[in-house]
Steps between C-alpha positions, in 0.01 A plus 500: 500500500771760579663440162171557318445821696846622394415409139172692510672802661769498232232493229319796655824698549587451132146543365502152345238233453594146605523412129742787436706400803527136393571571135741776595700257711536260207550761228765689698718188512760528220534118491137450394424546130138386479196466725217255448160591641158341475177686445130419517375806315592788274467731801766307690734515201449876473574541873822302464612699198423828681696380805810445287535861395715740697784463745536169679582497868652207681356441845743562786716214625303470824210364292708200388383166629605138456193343661381235248142533626504861385708490182389168347150527348463120510496525881244780523176407672202721432235491768 
């Protein structure tokens, strides 16, 4: 929970949506050339394209985490 609160605070401080924050993290990495995303609608695709314009910010180091329950989508449990 504290890590998610830090994440949300960082988004607010930088006037970013969660989508912009996530894509910005990936797109700011010089070792990543391509990003694959899935969409369910034209609206989602348009949101993703809009989120990829502008300056990309990497989240601060204190948001890094190696907890597999958090970083591995296969282990996520939606309730």
